[in-house]
Every structure is written in C-alpha cells, then in structure tokens.
N, C-alpha and C positions, 0 to 999 in steps of 0.2 A: 415441207409439210411435216408437222410433228407426228411422231410415231411412238406410242407408249405401249410397252408390253407389261402385262400384269400376270404374275405366276402365283400359284398356290394350289393346295390340295382341293379335291372335289368338295363342294359345299362350303367353301371358306368365304364366299361372298364377293368374288372377283367381278362378276357381271353386275351385281347389285351396286357395288361401289362405282363401277364405270358408268352405269346408267345414272346414278345420283349426281356424279360430277358433271356429266354431259347435260343433264336436265337443268343444272344450276349455272351453266356458262351461257352468256348471251351470244347469239349468232352461231351456235354450233348445231350441225346436223350430224347424226352418227348412225352406225349400224353395229349391232352386236351379233356376232355369228358364233354359234356353238358347233364346232367341227367334230365333237364327239359322236354326233349322230351319223357321221360318215364311216363306212366300212373300209375304204381304201383311200390312198392319197389322192387318186383321181376323183373319187367321190367327194373328198374335202374341197377340191377346187370348185365343184358344182355347188356345194353348200355355200361357199363364199360368194360365188356369182349370184346365187339366189338371194343372199342377204344384201347384195348390192343392187338388186332389182333387175338382174340380167338373166337371160335364158341359159340353160345348161348347155354344155358342149358334149359331143359324143366321143367316146373313147377312141373311135377310128380317126378322129381329128388330131389326136396325140397330146401328150402332156405339155409340149412346148406351146402349142396353140392355146391350151387351157390356161397356162400361166400368163401368156401374153394377153389373153382375154381379161383376166383379173386386173392386170396392170392398166389396161385401157379403160376398164370400168371405173377404177379408182380415179384415174386422171380425169375422166369425163365428169364424175361426181364432184370432184374438187373444183373443176372449172365452172360447173353450173351453179353450185350452191353451198359448198362446204368451205368454211374458213379454216378449219382444223380437223384432224382425224385422230381419234383414239381407237386403238385396237386392243381388245382383251384376248390374250392368248392363254390357254390353259395347259 
C-alpha cells in the first residue's frame, strides 16, 4: 500500500494539494485527517480513527490497543474499497 507523507508549514496547502491529487485519480478513496485538533498523542489516535470512520477508544484501553485499532481500520478500509492510500502529515 503506497504511503506518501507531505510536510510543510501551516497554511502552505498540503491538504488542498492532497485532496486535488486524490480527486483526480481514478478509483481512489481517501481520508484527510488533521491531527492538530488533538491535544495529546492518545487524542490524535482518536482523531485518526474518527477520520477512518471508526469509534474512539478509551484511554483505559491503552495506547497499544489504540495503535492496533488504527492498523486494523486501515487494513479493513483497504480490503473493502481502497486501491491506494495517501496520508497527509503536517
């Protein structure tokens, strides 16, 4: 599965470029997740899960479970409908 990271300062157009590229590729489904809205690393995992259409995990379940949940959500999404994945990281 392709993984592309895009870096740049705030407001430089990373998400706009990523959305434009994905919109213009045939057969691509994608999710753009802005983790800046998260206050903690654990919060960032829940933002990612939400962007992937999954339910949040509780902190009592632990970080390991949260990371595994993200991996499982990505694998399930790719298996169901995605031919490729682009991730925009800020």
